[in-house]
N, C-alpha and C positions, 0 to 999 in steps of 0.2 A: 170846807167843801160846800157848805150851804150858801156861800157868798155868791151874789150875782155878778157875773163877769160881763163887762161891756167890751165888745170888740171895736177896734179902731177901723174906721172906714177911710180908704184912700180917695183922694179927689179925682184921680184919673184911673180908676180901677178898670181892668180889662172887662169888656162886655162882648158877647157874641155879635157877629156882624148883623144879625137880624135885629138885635136890640139897639145897635148903634145908629141906626138910620136917623139921619137928621133931615127934617123937612126942608131945610135950606140947601141941602146938598144937591148938586146938579145931577139929574138922573142919567146923563150921558155916560159918565165914568162907571156908574153902577151897571148900566146895561152892557158896557164893554167888558167889565169884569165877568159878568154872567155869561156873555158870549164866549170868552176865552175859557171859562170853566167848563162850558159845554164841549168845546173843541178838545180840551184836555181829557175830558171823560171819554170821548169817542176814541181818542188816540190810546188811552189806557186799555181799551178793550180789543185792540188790534191783534188779530190772529189770522193765519191764512184762511181758515174756515169762515171767519166773520168779515173778511175784507170787503166783499161786494156790498154787503148790507151796510157796513160802516161808511164806505165810500159814498153810498147813496145819501146817508145822513149828512155827510160833510157837504155834498153838493146842494142839499136842501137848505143849508145855512145861508143866510144873506151876507155873503162876503162882497159888500158893495162899496167899501171905502178903502183907501190906501192904508189906513191905520189897521183895519181888520185883516187885510191881506198880509201886511208885514207881520202882524202878530201870529197868524196861522203859520206862515213860513217859519218864523222863529220857533214856534212850538214843535213843528214837525222836525226841524233840524235838531233841536235839543233831544227829542225822543230818539231820533236815529243815532245820535252820538251816544246817548245813555244806554241804548239797547241794540248793540250791533247784530244780535241774532235776528232782529226784525227790520233791519235797515233796508232790506230788499223791498219789503212791503211799504215802507215809508217812501222809498224811491219811486215805486209804482204809483203811489198816491200823488207824489209831486208831478209825475208825468201826466196824470189825469187832471190835475189842477192847473197845468201849464196853459190851458186855453182861457183861463180867467183874465178878463181885462176890466179894470176899474178906473174911474176918473182920478187924476192926480189931485191932491189937496190944493196945491198952489196954482196949478194950471188946469181948471175944470174941463177945458176942451181937449186936453191931452190925456191919453190912457197910460196906465202902468200895468204890466202883466206880471205873472208869477215869476 
């Protein structure tokens, strides 16, 4: 019992994302993940009482690229499928976001909409 035990350390041990940050990592994917995490957080709070306040938060997000728009559409679709009781709210959210136009990635002079 009095022997000293030495633990084995794995070379690729799991670390929380906050400690995994690599200075050579491109900040764009990190910002995109943070953006989608914010959108997911807003969608998780959706209730009829909170709809207007949350919709205002979604509109304040900078959905200015095709990649962000596609990600938001995918997240809303997934939530609507997973939570059929709130699908009407997600549908109304889609209707509100339908006016968004963002430049296409491959054709900057053309727009893609919701």
